[in-house]
N, C-alpha and C positions, 0 to 999 in steps of 0.2 A: 461722579464722586467729587471731582474738583469743584463742581458747581455748589454742592452741599457745603463743602468746606468754606467756600467764599461767602456763602450766605451766613454760615455760622460766625465767621469772622466779623462780618458787617453787623450782625446782631449783637455780638459782644462789644464792639466799639460803640454802638448806639446806647447800650446799657451803661457803659462807662461814662458817656457824655451826660446821661441822665443823672447819674450819681454825682458827677462833678458839678452839674448845675444845681442840684439840691444842696450840696455842701456850700457852694457859693452863696445861695439864697439864705441858708441858715446863718452863715457867718455875717452876711450883710445886715440881718436883723439886729445884731449886736451893735451896729453903728447907727442904724436908722432909728431905733427906739429912743435913745437919749436925745437925738436931734429933734425928733418929733415932740418929745415931752418938753423940750426947751422952747421950741418955736410955736407949738400949738398946744398950750396947756389944756388939759381936760379931754383931748381927743382919745378915743379908745385905741391904745397903742397896738394891740394885736391886729385888729382889722386895718388900721391905718398903715401899719408896717407892710402888710400884705399888699395893699394898694400901691404903695410907693415901690416896692420891690417888683411887683408885676408890671409896672410901667417904666421901669428902668431899662435902658439899653444894655447890651452885653458888656460893653466897656464900663458903663456906670456901675453895673452890678459888681464887676471885678474891683473897681475902685472902692466901693462900699465894703466889699468882703475884706479887702486889704486894710481898710481903716478900722475894722473890728478889732484888730490886734493892738490898737493904740489905747493908752490909759484914759485919755480924754478925747472928746469930740473936737476935731480940728475945725477951724473956720472954713476950710475948703470942703470938708465933709458936711458941715452944717449947711453951707450954701448949696451943695449938690442935692441934699435932701429937700431943702425948700424949693429948689428949682423943679425937681421931679414932682413934689407934692402939689405944686400950683399949676401943673399942666392940666388942660381940659379933661384928658382921659383919666387922670388920677382923681380929679375932683368928682367926675362922674362915678368912679368906683367908690369913693368915700360916701357919696350921696346915696348910692344904692346898697353897698355892702358894708361900708364902714360905720356910718352914723345912723342909718335907717333903723336898725334894731333898737337903738337907744332912744329914738324919737317916738316910738309907739306907746 
């Protein structure tokens, strides 16, 4: 009986972590989109945002989510988005998932 309770508790914690991660990703999009639009005009924002967010570390994702509450994109947030967007993994994502549908 104790084993089932422990498994249930672990599953509940895992689902909370998933919800928190999704909330952070959703909030981060609010900071990433304007920075992408400013630095990479014409890039498809939805796909590019996903590529940037999926290639951000946990601490970077937290910083982006916190920046979402600001009225303007700060220079620090702008620099962080550019840094993530120019990583090889992010560029590969953009090439395959972000820009490819628009190049056909």
